[in-house]
N, CA, C, O and the ligand as a Tripos MOL2 file, in Angstrom:
@<TRIPOS>MOLECULE
protein
  289   287    73     0     0
PROTEIN
NO_CHARGES

@<TRIPOS>ATOM
      1 N        -107.3500  -95.0800  -96.8700 N.3       1 MET1
      2 CA       -105.9250  -95.3370  -97.1390 C.3       1 MET1
      3 C        -105.7800  -96.3280  -98.2820 C.2       1 MET1
      4 O        -106.7330  -97.0110  -98.6560 O.2       1 MET1
      5 N        -104.6090  -96.3940  -98.8150 N.am      2 THR2
      6 CA       -104.3800  -97.2610  -99.9620 C.3       2 THR2
      7 C        -103.5420  -98.4610  -99.5700 C.2       2 THR2
      8 O        -102.7840  -98.4250  -98.6010 O.2       2 THR2
      9 N        -103.6910  -99.4950 -100.3230 N.am      3 THR3
     10 CA       -102.8860 -100.6770 -100.0850 C.3       3 THR3
     11 C        -101.5800 -100.6010 -100.8590 C.2       3 THR3
     12 O        -100.6870 -101.4290 -100.6810 O.2       3 THR3
     13 N        -101.4820  -99.5960 -101.7210 N.am      4 GLY4
     14 CA       -100.3030  -99.4660 -102.5600 C.3       4 GLY4
     15 C        -100.3870 -100.3890 -103.7570 C.2       4 GLY4
     16 O         -99.4060 -100.5940 -104.4720 O.2       4 GLY4
     17 N        -101.5380 -100.9300 -103.9630 N.am      5 ASN5
     18 CA       -101.7260 -101.8660 -105.0730 C.3       5 ASN5
     19 C        -102.9570 -101.4660 -105.8810 C.2       5 ASN5
     20 O        -103.8800 -102.2570 -106.0730 O.2       5 ASN5
     21 N        -102.9460 -100.2200 -106.3470 N.am      6 GLU6
     22 CA       -104.1070  -99.6960 -107.0340 C.3       6 GLU6
     23 C        -103.9740  -99.7460 -108.5490 C.2       6 GLU6
     24 O        -104.7470  -99.1120 -109.2670 O.2       6 GLU6
     25 N        -103.0100 -100.4870 -109.0230 N.am      7 GLY7
     26 CA       -102.8360 -100.5920 -110.4670 C.3       7 GLY7
     27 C        -103.9870 -101.3880 -111.0570 C.2       7 GLY7
     28 O        -104.9290 -101.7500 -110.3520 O.2       7 GLY7
     29 N        -103.9070 -101.6570 -112.3480 N.am      8 ALA8
     30 CA       -104.9530 -102.4400 -112.9830 C.3       8 ALA8
     31 C        -104.3410 -103.7290 -113.4840 C.2       8 ALA8
     32 O        -104.0140 -103.8440 -114.6650 O.2       8 ALA8
     33 N        -104.1800 -104.7090 -112.5940 N.am      9 PRO9
     34 CA       -103.4600 -105.9440 -112.8940 C.3       9 PRO9
     35 C        -103.9770 -106.6720 -114.1270 C.2       9 PRO9
     36 O        -103.1710 -107.1280 -114.9390 O.2       9 PRO9
     37 N        -105.2130 -106.7910 -114.2880 N.am     10 GLY10
     38 CA       -105.6940 -107.5870 -115.3850 C.3      10 GLY10
     39 C        -106.0710 -106.7760 -116.5660 C.2      10 GLY10
     40 O        -106.6400 -107.2560 -117.5460 O.2      10 GLY10
     41 N        -105.7650 -105.6400 -116.4520 N.am     11 GLY11
     42 CA       -106.3780 -104.6240 -117.0620 C.3      11 GLY11
     43 C        -106.5170 -103.9470 -118.3210 C.2      11 GLY11
     44 O        -106.8760 -104.6600 -119.2570 O.2      11 GLY11
     45 N        -106.3170 -102.7530 -118.5510 N.am     12 GLY12
     46 CA       -106.5890 -102.1450 -119.8350 C.3      12 GLY12
     47 C        -107.8590 -101.3370 -119.8200 C.2      12 GLY12
     48 O        -108.0390 -100.4540 -120.6590 O.2      12 GLY12
     49 N        -108.7310 -101.6120 -118.9030 N.am     13 VAL13
     50 CA       -109.9890 -100.8650 -118.8510 C.3      13 VAL13
     51 C        -109.9190  -99.7670 -117.7980 C.2      13 VAL13
     52 O        -109.6960 -100.0290 -116.6160 O.2      13 VAL13
     53 N        -110.1130  -98.5460 -118.2470 N.am     14 GLY14
     54 CA       -110.1960  -97.4310 -117.3020 C.3      14 GLY14
     55 C        -108.8710  -96.8010 -116.9080 C.2      14 GLY14
     56 O        -108.8610  -95.7380 -116.2870 O.2      14 GLY14
     57 N        -107.7770  -97.4150 -117.2430 N.am     15 ALA15
     58 CA       -106.4840  -96.8960 -116.8170 C.3      15 ALA15
     59 C        -106.2370  -95.4760 -117.3320 C.2      15 ALA15
     60 O        -105.7530  -94.6210 -116.5910 O.2      15 ALA15
     61 N        -106.5660  -95.2310 -118.5870 N.am     16 ALA16
     62 CA       -106.3000  -93.9300 -119.1840 C.3      16 ALA16
     63 C        -107.1020  -92.8140 -118.5190 C.2      16 ALA16
     64 O        -106.6890  -91.6540 -118.5260 O.2      16 ALA16
     65 N        -108.2290  -93.1640 -117.9570 N.am     17 VAL17
     66 CA       -109.0790  -92.1590 -117.3110 C.3      17 VAL17
     67 C        -108.3510  -91.4920 -116.1570 C.2      17 VAL17
     68 O        -108.5520  -90.3060 -115.8960 O.2      17 VAL17
     69 N        -107.5160  -92.2400 -115.4730 N.am     18 PHE18
     70 CA       -106.7990  -91.7110 -114.3180 C.3      18 PHE18
     71 C        -105.9550  -90.4920 -114.6790 C.2      18 PHE18
     72 O        -105.7720  -89.5910 -113.8600 O.2      18 PHE18
     73 N        -105.4450  -90.4700 -115.9010 N.am     19 LEU19
     74 CA       -104.5450  -89.3930 -116.2960 C.3      19 LEU19
     75 C        -105.2490  -88.0460 -116.4040 C.2      19 LEU19
     76 O        -104.5940  -87.0060 -116.4700 O.2      19 LEU19
     77 N        -106.5750  -88.0590 -116.4210 N.am     20 SER20
     78 CA       -107.3120  -86.8080 -116.5470 C.3      20 SER20
     79 C        -107.7980  -86.2880 -115.1950 C.2      20 SER20
     80 O        -108.4520  -85.2490 -115.1140 O.2      20 SER20
     81 N        -107.4660  -87.0310 -114.1340 N.am     21 LEU21
     82 CA       -107.9090  -86.6200 -112.8100 C.3      21 LEU21
     83 C        -106.7810  -85.9190 -112.0680 C.2      21 LEU21
     84 O        -105.7880  -86.5550 -111.7130 O.2      21 LEU21
     85 N        -106.9190  -84.6090 -111.8270 N.am     22 PRO22
     86 CA       -105.8720  -83.8090 -111.1770 C.3      22 PRO22
     87 C        -105.4200  -84.3740 -109.8440 C.2      22 PRO22
     88 O        -104.2290  -84.3350 -109.5350 O.2      22 PRO22
     89 N        -106.3410  -84.8980 -109.0480 N.am     23 GLU23
     90 CA       -105.9550  -85.3820 -107.7240 C.3      23 GLU23
     91 C        -105.0660  -86.6190 -107.7920 C.2      23 GLU23
     92 O        -104.4520  -87.0170 -106.8020 O.2      23 GLU23
     93 N        -105.0100  -87.2150 -108.9730 N.am     24 LEU24
     94 CA       -104.1450  -88.3760 -109.1250 C.3      24 LEU24
     95 C        -102.8260  -87.9990 -109.7960 C.2      24 LEU24
     96 O        -102.0410  -88.8680 -110.1740 O.2      24 LEU24
     97 N        -102.5920  -86.6990 -109.9390 N.am     25 GLN25
     98 CA       -101.3370  -86.2090 -110.4970 C.3      25 GLN25
     99 C        -100.6840  -85.2890 -109.4630 C.2      25 GLN25
    100 O        -100.5370  -84.0890 -109.6960 O.2      25 GLN25
    101 N        -100.2970  -85.8520 -108.3320 N.am     26 PRO26
    102 CA        -99.7380  -85.0340 -107.2530 C.3      26 PRO26
    103 C         -98.4390  -84.3460 -107.6620 C.2      26 PRO26
    104 O         -97.6460  -84.8840 -108.4340 O.2      26 PRO26
    105 N         -98.2450  -83.1560 -107.1320 N.am     27 THR27
    106 CA        -97.0310  -82.3960 -107.4270 C.3      27 THR27
    107 C         -95.9410  -82.7590 -106.4210 C.2      27 THR27
    108 O         -96.1750  -82.7260 -105.2130 O.2      27 THR27
    109 N         -94.7620  -83.1020 -106.9120 N.am     28 PRO28
    110 CA        -93.6640  -83.4390 -105.9920 C.3      28 PRO28
    111 C         -93.2530  -82.2390 -105.1540 C.2      28 PRO28
    112 O         -93.2390  -81.1120 -105.6490 O.2      28 PRO28
    113 N         -92.9230  -82.4680 -103.9040 N.am     29 VAL29
    114 CA        -92.5060  -81.3990 -103.0140 C.3      29 VAL29
    115 C         -91.0810  -80.9650 -103.3620 C.2      29 VAL29
    116 O         -90.1620  -81.7800 -103.4420 O.2      29 VAL29
    117 N         -90.9300  -79.6800 -103.5630 N.am     30 GLU30
    118 CA        -89.6160  -79.1620 -103.9360 C.3      30 GLU30
    119 C         -88.6110  -79.3910 -102.8060 C.2      30 GLU30
    120 O         -88.8900  -79.1000 -101.6430 O.2      30 GLU30
    121 N         -87.4590  -79.9080 -103.1620 N.am     31 GLY31
    122 CA        -86.4390  -80.1520 -102.1620 C.3      31 GLY31
    123 C         -86.4880  -81.5470 -101.5620 C.2      31 GLY31
    124 O         -85.6250  -81.9180 -100.7650 O.2      31 GLY31
    125 N         -87.5200  -82.3360 -101.9510 N.am     32 CYS32
    126 CA        -87.6370  -83.6940 -101.4320 C.3      32 CYS32
    127 C         -87.0800  -84.6720 -102.4660 C.2      32 CYS32
    128 O         -87.6140  -84.7920 -103.5690 O.2      32 CYS32
    129 N         -86.0180  -85.3610 -102.1040 N.am     33 ALA33
    130 CA        -85.3630  -86.2800 -103.0340 C.3      33 ALA33
    131 C         -86.2790  -87.4210 -103.4360 C.2      33 ALA33
    132 O         -86.2640  -87.8660 -104.5840 O.2      33 ALA33
    133 N         -87.0760  -87.8920 -102.4900 N.am     34 VAL34
    134 CA        -87.9870  -89.0140 -102.7750 C.3      34 VAL34
    135 C         -89.0480  -88.5910 -103.7850 C.2      34 VAL34
    136 O         -89.3140  -89.3020 -104.7540 O.2      34 VAL34
    137 N         -89.6490  -87.4280 -103.5490 N.am     35 CYS35
    138 CA        -90.6670  -86.9240 -104.4690 C.3      35 CYS35
    139 C         -90.0580  -86.7140 -105.8640 C.2      35 CYS35
    140 O         -90.6710  -87.0600 -106.8750 O.2      35 CYS35
    141 N         -88.8680  -86.1540 -105.9050 N.am     36 GLY36
    142 CA        -88.2220  -85.8950 -107.1860 C.3      36 GLY36
    143 C         -87.9840  -87.1870 -107.9520 C.2      36 GLY36
    144 O         -88.1780  -87.2520 -109.1660 O.2      36 GLY36
    145 N         -87.5610  -88.2130 -107.2250 N.am     37 ASP37
    146 CA        -87.3150  -89.5050 -107.8630 C.3      37 ASP37
    147 C         -88.6120  -90.1150 -108.3760 C.2      37 ASP37
    148 O         -88.6560  -90.6650 -109.4760 O.2      37 ASP37
    149 N         -89.6630  -90.0150 -107.5760 N.am     38 LEU38
    150 CA        -90.9580  -90.5680 -107.9870 C.3      38 LEU38
    151 C         -91.5070  -89.8240 -109.1950 C.2      38 LEU38
    152 O         -92.0890  -90.4370 -110.0900 O.2      38 LEU38
    153 N         -91.3280  -88.5100 -109.2260 N.am     39 ALA39
    154 CA        -91.8100  -87.7180 -110.3580 C.3      39 ALA39
    155 C         -91.0640  -88.1120 -111.6290 C.2      39 ALA39
    156 O         -91.6530  -88.1760 -112.7080 O.2      39 ALA39
    157 N         -89.7720  -88.3740 -111.4970 N.am     40 ALA40
    158 CA        -88.9790  -88.7920 -112.6570 C.3      40 ALA40
    159 C         -89.4280  -90.1640 -113.1400 C.2      40 ALA40
    160 O         -89.5260  -90.4060 -114.3430 O.2      40 ALA40
    161 N         -89.7010  -91.0690 -112.1890 N.am     41 ARG41
    162 CA        -90.1840  -92.4130 -112.5520 C.3      41 ARG41
    163 C         -91.5360  -92.3220 -113.2440 C.2      41 ARG41
    164 O         -91.7940  -93.0390 -114.2100 O.2      41 ARG41
    165 N         -92.3960  -91.4420 -112.7510 N.am     42 ARG42
    166 CA        -93.7150  -91.2630 -113.3390 C.3      42 ARG42
    167 C         -93.5880  -90.7780 -114.7900 C.2      42 ARG42
    168 O         -94.2700  -91.2720 -115.6890 O.2      42 ARG42
    169 N         -92.7020  -89.8020 -114.9910 N.am     43 GLN43
    170 CA        -92.5220  -89.2640 -116.3370 C.3      43 GLN43
    171 C         -91.9820  -90.3390 -117.2860 C.2      43 GLN43
    172 O         -92.4320  -90.4560 -118.4260 O.2      43 GLN43
    173 N         -91.0270  -91.1100 -116.8070 N.am     44 GLU44
    174 CA        -90.4520  -92.1710 -117.6360 C.3      44 GLU44
    175 C         -91.5050  -93.2190 -117.9760 C.2      44 GLU44
    176 O         -91.5640  -93.7250 -119.0970 O.2      44 GLU44
    177 N         -92.3310  -93.5330 -116.9870 N.am     45 ALA45
    178 CA        -93.3770  -94.5340 -117.2030 C.3      45 ALA45
    179 C         -94.3740  -94.0590 -118.2510 C.2      45 ALA45
    180 O         -94.7980  -94.8320 -119.1110 O.2      45 ALA45
    181 N         -94.7420  -92.7970 -118.1760 N.am     46 ARG46
    182 CA        -95.6740  -92.2470 -119.1580 C.3      46 ARG46
    183 C         -95.0770  -92.3040 -120.5550 C.2      46 ARG46
    184 O         -95.7550  -92.6560 -121.5200 O.2      46 ARG46
    185 N         -93.8060  -91.9560 -120.6490 N.am     47 GLU47
    186 CA        -93.1630  -91.9010 -121.9570 C.3      47 GLU47
    187 C         -93.0650  -93.2690 -122.6180 C.2      47 GLU47
    188 O         -93.0340  -93.3740 -123.8440 O.2      47 GLU47
    189 N         -93.0170  -94.3200 -121.7940 N.am     48 ARG48
    190 CA        -92.9730  -95.6560 -122.3810 C.3      48 ARG48
    191 C         -94.3570  -96.3040 -122.3890 C.2      48 ARG48
    192 O         -94.4960  -97.4790 -122.7270 O.2      48 ARG48
    193 N         -95.3670  -95.5390 -122.0170 N.am     49 GLY49
    194 CA        -96.7360  -96.0270 -122.0800 C.3      49 GLY49
    195 C         -97.1090  -96.9890 -120.9740 C.2      49 GLY49
    196 O         -98.0810  -97.7350 -121.0940 O.2      49 GLY49
    197 N         -96.3300  -96.9780 -119.8790 N.am     50 ASP50
    198 CA        -96.5980  -97.8880 -118.7690 C.3      50 ASP50
    199 C         -97.5010  -97.1960 -117.7490 C.2      50 ASP50
    200 O         -97.0200  -96.6140 -116.7760 O.2      50 ASP50
    201 N         -98.8050  -97.2640 -117.9790 N.am     51 LEU51
    202 CA        -99.7490  -96.5540 -117.1160 C.3      51 LEU51
    203 C         -99.7850  -97.1330 -115.7110 C.2      51 LEU51
    204 O        -100.0300  -96.4090 -114.7460 O.2      51 LEU51
    205 N         -99.5440  -98.4310 -115.5910 N.am     52 SER52
    206 CA        -99.5410  -99.0580 -114.2710 C.3      52 SER52
    207 C         -98.4270  -98.4740 -113.4040 C.2      52 SER52
    208 O         -98.6410  -98.1430 -112.2380 O.2      52 SER52
    209 N         -97.2410  -98.3520 -113.9890 N.am     53 ALA53
    210 CA        -96.1050  -97.8070 -113.2510 C.3      53 ALA53
    211 C         -96.3190  -96.3210 -112.9480 C.2      53 ALA53
    212 O         -95.9490  -95.8420 -111.8770 O.2      53 ALA53
    213 N         -96.9190  -95.5980 -113.8980 N.am     54 ALA54
    214 CA        -97.1800  -94.1750 -113.6870 C.3      54 ALA54
    215 C         -98.1620  -93.9880 -112.5390 C.2      54 ALA54
    216 O         -97.9810  -93.1050 -111.7000 O.2      54 ALA54
    217 N         -99.1990  -94.8170 -112.5010 N.am     55 THR55
    218 CA       -100.1840  -94.7390 -111.4260 C.3      55 THR55
    219 C         -99.5480  -95.0920 -110.0940 C.2      55 THR55
    220 O         -99.8450  -94.4690 -109.0750 O.2      55 THR55
    221 N         -98.6720  -96.0910 -110.1000 N.am     56 ASP56
    222 CA        -97.9930  -96.4980 -108.8720 C.3      56 ASP56
    223 C         -97.1530  -95.3480 -108.3260 C.2      56 ASP56
    224 O         -97.1310  -95.1000 -107.1210 O.2      56 ASP56
    225 N         -96.4570  -94.6450 -109.2300 N.am     57 ALA57
    226 CA        -95.6400  -93.5040 -108.8110 C.3      57 ALA57
    227 C         -96.5270  -92.4060 -108.2270 C.2      57 ALA57
    228 O         -96.1590  -91.7590 -107.2460 O.2      57 ALA57
    229 N         -97.6800  -92.2010 -108.8230 N.am     58 ASN58
    230 CA        -98.6060  -91.1870 -108.3130 C.3      58 ASN58
    231 C         -99.0850  -91.5360 -106.9120 C.2      58 ASN58
    232 O         -99.1660  -90.6690 -106.0420 O.2      58 ASN58
    233 N         -99.3990  -92.7970 -106.6980 N.am     59 VAL59
    234 CA        -99.8640  -93.2340 -105.3750 C.3      59 VAL59
    235 C         -98.7650  -93.0080 -104.3400 C.2      59 VAL59
    236 O         -99.0270  -92.5440 -103.2300 O.2      59 VAL59
    237 N         -97.5380  -93.3410 -104.7150 N.am     60 ARG60
    238 CA        -96.4180  -93.1700 -103.7840 C.3      60 ARG60
    239 C         -96.1840  -91.6830 -103.4950 C.2      60 ARG60
    240 O         -95.9040  -91.2960 -102.3610 O.2      60 ARG60
    241 N         -96.3040  -90.8620 -104.5400 N.am     61 LEU61
    242 CA        -96.1280  -89.4200 -104.3640 C.3      61 LEU61
    243 C         -97.1770  -88.8680 -103.4080 C.2      61 LEU61
    244 O         -96.8680  -88.0990 -102.4980 O.2      61 LEU61
    245 N         -98.4090  -89.2690 -103.6300 N.am     62 ARG62
    246 CA        -99.5190  -88.7580 -102.8340 C.3      62 ARG62
    247 C         -99.3850  -89.1970 -101.3750 C.2      62 ARG62
    248 O         -99.7830  -88.4780 -100.4590 O.2      62 ARG62
    249 N         -98.8270  -90.3710 -101.1800 N.am     63 ASN63
    250 CA        -98.7390  -90.9160  -99.8250 C.3      63 ASN63
    251 C         -97.4640  -90.4990  -99.1040 C.2      63 ASN63
    252 O         -97.2970  -90.7880  -97.9190 O.2      63 ASN63
    253 N         -96.5570  -89.8160  -99.8190 N.am     64 HIS64
    254 CA        -95.3010  -89.4400  -99.1720 C.3      64 HIS64
    255 C         -95.4940  -88.1960  -98.3120 C.2      64 HIS64
    256 O         -95.7170  -87.1020  -98.8290 O.2      64 HIS64
    257 N         -95.4060  -88.3700  -97.0170 N.am     65 ARG65
    258 CA        -95.6920  -87.2430  -96.1270 C.3      65 ARG65
    259 C         -94.5310  -86.9080  -95.2020 C.2      65 ARG65
    260 O         -94.6200  -85.9710  -94.4080 O.2      65 ARG65
    261 N         -93.4540  -87.6570  -95.2980 N.am     66 ASP66
    262 CA        -92.3250  -87.3860  -94.4010 C.3      66 ASP66
    263 C         -91.2070  -86.6580  -95.1360 C.2      66 ASP66
    264 O         -90.0280  -86.9790  -94.9890 O.2      66 ASP66
    265 N         -91.6110  -85.6680  -95.9330 N.am     67 HIS67
    266 CA        -90.6500  -84.9320  -96.7620 C.3      67 HIS67
    267 C         -89.5120  -84.3180  -95.9470 C.2      67 HIS67
    268 O         -88.3520  -84.3480  -96.3590 O.2      67 HIS67
    269 N         -89.8580  -83.7670  -94.7980 N.am     68 ALA68
    270 CA        -88.8770  -83.0490  -93.9890 C.3      68 ALA68
    271 C         -87.6630  -83.9000  -93.6630 C.2      68 ALA68
    272 O         -86.5490  -83.3840  -93.5750 O.2      68 ALA68
    273 N         -87.8660  -85.2070  -93.4830 N.am     69 GLU69
    274 CA        -86.7630  -86.0810  -93.1050 C.3      69 GLU69
    275 C         -85.7510  -86.2500  -94.2160 C.2      69 GLU69
    276 O         -84.6330  -86.7110  -93.9830 O.2      69 GLU69
    277 N         -86.1400  -85.8770  -95.4260 N.am     70 ASN70
    278 CA        -85.2520  -86.0500  -96.5730 C.3      70 ASN70
    279 C         -84.5160  -84.7610  -96.9470 C.2      70 ASN70
    280 O         -83.7180  -84.7350  -97.8850 O.2      70 ASN70
    281 N         -84.7940  -83.7140  -96.2100 N.am     71 ARG71
    282 CA        -84.1140  -82.4580  -96.5320 C.3      71 ARG71
    283 C         -82.7260  -82.4350  -95.9250 C.2      71 ARG71
    284 O         -82.5100  -82.9770  -94.8400 O.2      71 ARG71
    285 N         -81.8000  -81.8220  -96.6040 N.am     72 PRO72
    286 CA        -80.4250  -81.7400  -96.1180 C.3      72 PRO72
    287 C         -80.3050  -80.8800  -94.8560 C.2      72 PRO72
    288 O         -79.2080  -80.7140  -94.3250 O.2      72 PRO72
    289 ZN        -91.5940  -86.1820 -100.5370 Zn       73 ZN73
@<TRIPOS>BOND
     1     1     2 1
     2     2     3 1
     3     3     4 2
     4     3     5 am
     5     5     6 1
     6     6     7 1
     7     7     8 2
     8     7     9 am
     9     9    10 1
    10    10    11 1
    11    11    12 2
    12    11    13 am
    13    13    14 1
    14    14    15 1
    15    15    16 2
    16    15    17 am
    17    17    18 1
    18    18    19 1
    19    19    20 2
    20    19    21 am
    21    21    22 1
    22    22    23 1
    23    23    24 2
    24    23    25 am
    25    25    26 1
    26    26    27 1
    27    27    28 2
    28    27    29 am
    29    29    30 1
    30    30    31 1
    31    31    32 2
    32    31    33 am
    33    33    34 1
    34    34    35 1
    35    35    36 2
    36    35    37 am
    37    37    38 1
    38    38    39 1
    39    39    40 2
    40    39    41 am
    41    41    42 1
    42    42    43 1
    43    43    44 2
    44    43    45 am
    45    45    46 1
    46    46    47 1
    47    47    48 2
    48    47    49 am
    49    49    50 1
    50    50    51 1
    51    51    52 2
    52    51    53 am
    53    53    54 1
    54    54    55 1
    55    55    56 2
    56    55    57 am
    57    57    58 1
    58    58    59 1
    59    59    60 2
    60    59    61 am
    61    61    62 1
    62    62    63 1
    63    63    64 2
    64    63    65 am
    65    65    66 1
    66    66    67 1
    67    67    68 2
    68    67    69 am
    69    69    70 1
    70    70    71 1
    71    71    72 2
    72    71    73 am
    73    73    74 1
    74    74    75 1
    75    75    76 2
    76    75    77 am
    77    77    78 1
    78    78    79 1
    79    79    80 2
    80    79    81 am
    81    81    82 1
    82    82    83 1
    83    83    84 2
    84    83    85 am
    85    85    86 1
    86    86    87 1
    87    87    88 2
    88    87    89 am
    89    89    90 1
    90    90    91 1
    91    91    92 2
    92    91    93 am
    93    93    94 1
    94    94    95 1
    95    95    96 2
    96    95    97 am
    97    97    98 1
    98    98    99 1
    99    99   100 2
   100    99   101 am
   101   101   102 1
   102   102   103 1
   103   103   104 2
   104   103   105 am
   105   105   106 1
   106   106   107 1
   107   107   108 2
   108   107   109 am
   109   109   110 1
   110   110   111 1
   111   111   112 2
   112   111   113 am
   113   113   114 1
   114   114   115 1
   115   115   116 2
   116   115   117 am
   117   117   118 1
   118   118   119 1
   119   119   120 2
   120   119   121 am
   121   121   122 1
   122   122   123 1
   123   123   124 2
   124   123   125 am
   125   125   126 1
   126   126   127 1
   127   127   128 2
   128   127   129 am
   129   129   130 1
   130   130   131 1
   131   131   132 2
   132   131   133 am
   133   133   134 1
   134   134   135 1
   135   135   136 2
   136   135   137 am
   137   137   138 1
   138   138   139 1
   139   139   140 2
   140   139   141 am
   141   141   142 1
   142   142   143 1
   143   143   144 2
   144   143   145 am
   145   145   146 1
   146   146   147 1
   147   147   148 2
   148   147   149 am
   149   149   150 1
   150   150   151 1
   151   151   152 2
   152   151   153 am
   153   153   154 1
   154   154   155 1
   155   155   156 2
   156   155   157 am
   157   157   158 1
   158   158   159 1
   159   159   160 2
   160   159   161 am
   161   161   162 1
   162   162   163 1
   163   163   164 2
   164   163   165 am
   165   165   166 1
   166   166   167 1
   167   167   168 2
   168   167   169 am
   169   169   170 1
   170   170   171 1
   171   171   172 2
   172   171   173 am
   173   173   174 1
   174   174   175 1
   175   175   176 2
   176   175   177 am
   177   177   178 1
   178   178   179 1
   179   179   180 2
   180   179   181 am
   181   181   182 1
   182   182   183 1
   183   183   184 2
   184   183   185 am
   185   185   186 1
   186   186   187 1
   187   187   188 2
   188   187   189 am
   189   189   190 1
   190   190   191 1
   191   191   192 2
   192   191   193 am
   193   193   194 1
   194   194   195 1
   195   195   196 2
   196   195   197 am
   197   197   198 1
   198   198   199 1
   199   199   200 2
   200   199   201 am
   201   201   202 1
   202   202   203 1
   203   203   204 2
   204   203   205 am
   205   205   206 1
   206   206   207 1
   207   207   208 2
   208   207   209 am
   209   209   210 1
   210   210   211 1
   211   211   212 2
   212   211   213 am
   213   213   214 1
   214   214   215 1
   215   215   216 2
   216   215   217 am
   217   217   218 1
   218   218   219 1
   219   219   220 2
   220   219   221 am
   221   221   222 1
   222   222   223 1
   223   223   224 2
   224   223   225 am
   225   225   226 1
   226   226   227 1
   227   227   228 2
   228   227   229 am
   229   229   230 1
   230   230   231 1
   231   231   232 2
   232   231   233 am
   233   233   234 1
   234   234   235 1
   235   235   236 2
   236   235   237 am
   237   237   238 1
   238   238   239 1
   239   239   240 2
   240   239   241 am
   241   241   242 1
   242   242   243 1
   243   243   244 2
   244   243   245 am
   245   245   246 1
   246   246   247 1
   247   247   248 2
   248   247   249 am
   249   249   250 1
   250   250   251 1
   251   251   252 2
   252   251   253 am
   253   253   254 1
   254   254   255 1
   255   255   256 2
   256   255   257 am
   257   257   258 1
   258   258   259 1
   259   259   260 2
   260   259   261 am
   261   261   262 1
   262   262   263 1
   263   263   264 2
   264   263   265 am
   265   265   266 1
   266   266   267 1
   267   267   268 2
   268   267   269 am
   269   269   270 1
   270   270   271 1
   271   271   272 2
   272   271   273 am
   273   273   274 1
   274   274   275 1
   275   275   276 2
   276   275   277 am
   277   277   278 1
   278   278   279 1
   279   279   280 2
   280   279   281 am
   281   281   282 1
   282   282   283 1
   283   283   284 2
   284   283   285 am
   285   285   286 1
   286   286   287 1
   287   287   288 2
@<TRIPOS>SUBSTRUCTURE
     1 MET1         2 RESIDUE 1 A MET
     2 THR2         6 RESIDUE 1 A THR
     3 THR3        10 RESIDUE 1 A THR
     4 GLY4        14 RESIDUE 1 A GLY
     5 ASN5        18 RESIDUE 1 A ASN
     6 GLU6        22 RESIDUE 1 A GLU
     7 GLY7        26 RESIDUE 1 A GLY
     8 ALA8        30 RESIDUE 1 A ALA
     9 PRO9        34 RESIDUE 1 A PRO
    10 GLY10       38 RESIDUE 1 A GLY
    11 GLY11       42 RESIDUE 1 A GLY
    12 GLY12       46 RESIDUE 1 A GLY
    13 VAL13       50 RESIDUE 1 A VAL
    14 GLY14       54 RESIDUE 1 A GLY
    15 ALA15       58 RESIDUE 1 A ALA
    16 ALA16       62 RESIDUE 1 A ALA
    17 VAL17       66 RESIDUE 1 A VAL
    18 PHE18       70 RESIDUE 1 A PHE
    19 LEU19       74 RESIDUE 1 A LEU
    20 SER20       78 RESIDUE 1 A SER
    21 LEU21       82 RESIDUE 1 A LEU
    22 PRO22       86 RESIDUE 1 A PRO
    23 GLU23       90 RESIDUE 1 A GLU
    24 LEU24       94 RESIDUE 1 A LEU
    25 GLN25       98 RESIDUE 1 A GLN
    26 PRO26      102 RESIDUE 1 A PRO
    27 THR27      106 RESIDUE 1 A THR
    28 PRO28      110 RESIDUE 1 A PRO
    29 VAL29      114 RESIDUE 1 A VAL
    30 GLU30      118 RESIDUE 1 A GLU
    31 GLY31      122 RESIDUE 1 A GLY
    32 CYS32      126 RESIDUE 1 A CYS
    33 ALA33      130 RESIDUE 1 A ALA
    34 VAL34      134 RESIDUE 1 A VAL
    35 CYS35      138 RESIDUE 1 A CYS
    36 GLY36      142 RESIDUE 1 A GLY
    37 ASP37      146 RESIDUE 1 A ASP
    38 LEU38      150 RESIDUE 1 A LEU
    39 ALA39      154 RESIDUE 1 A ALA
    40 ALA40      158 RESIDUE 1 A ALA
    41 ARG41      162 RESIDUE 1 A ARG
    42 ARG42      166 RESIDUE 1 A ARG
    43 GLN43      170 RESIDUE 1 A GLN
    44 GLU44      174 RESIDUE 1 A GLU
    45 ALA45      178 RESIDUE 1 A ALA
    46 ARG46      182 RESIDUE 1 A ARG
    47 GLU47      186 RESIDUE 1 A GLU
    48 ARG48      190 RESIDUE 1 A ARG
    49 GLY49      194 RESIDUE 1 A GLY
    50 ASP50      198 RESIDUE 1 A ASP
    51 LEU51      202 RESIDUE 1 A LEU
    52 SER52      206 RESIDUE 1 A SER
    53 ALA53      210 RESIDUE 1 A ALA
    54 ALA54      214 RESIDUE 1 A ALA
    55 THR55      218 RESIDUE 1 A THR
    56 ASP56      222 RESIDUE 1 A ASP
    57 ALA57      226 RESIDUE 1 A ALA
    58 ASN58      230 RESIDUE 1 A ASN
    59 VAL59      234 RESIDUE 1 A VAL
    60 ARG60      238 RESIDUE 1 A ARG
    61 LEU61      242 RESIDUE 1 A LEU
    62 ARG62      246 RESIDUE 1 A ARG
    63 ASN63      250 RESIDUE 1 A ASN
    64 HIS64      254 RESIDUE 1 A HIS
    65 ARG65      258 RESIDUE 1 A ARG
    66 ASP66      262 RESIDUE 1 A ASP
    67 HIS67      266 RESIDUE 1 A HIS
    68 ALA68      270 RESIDUE 1 A ALA
    69 GLU69      274 RESIDUE 1 A GLU
    70 ASN70      278 RESIDUE 1 A ASN
    71 ARG71      282 RESIDUE 1 A ARG
    72 PRO72      286 RESIDUE 1 A PRO
    73 ZN73       289 GROUP 0 **** ****
């Protein structure tokens, strides 16, 4: 399990490698508002070059398992 703190606080080393790993690019569940929001945050983070925030969004996406509760 994750602590939710898998960013690279001091970092700069190795962060870019994460972007090439498919398992760290989880696909948002269709119809889940939380997943959709996280996917949007991830995209925005990438566009501004914030790899820490993008990785954080990926961790949250991967750990989100209560999708059903968010469906209308
Ligand atoms: Zn979800």
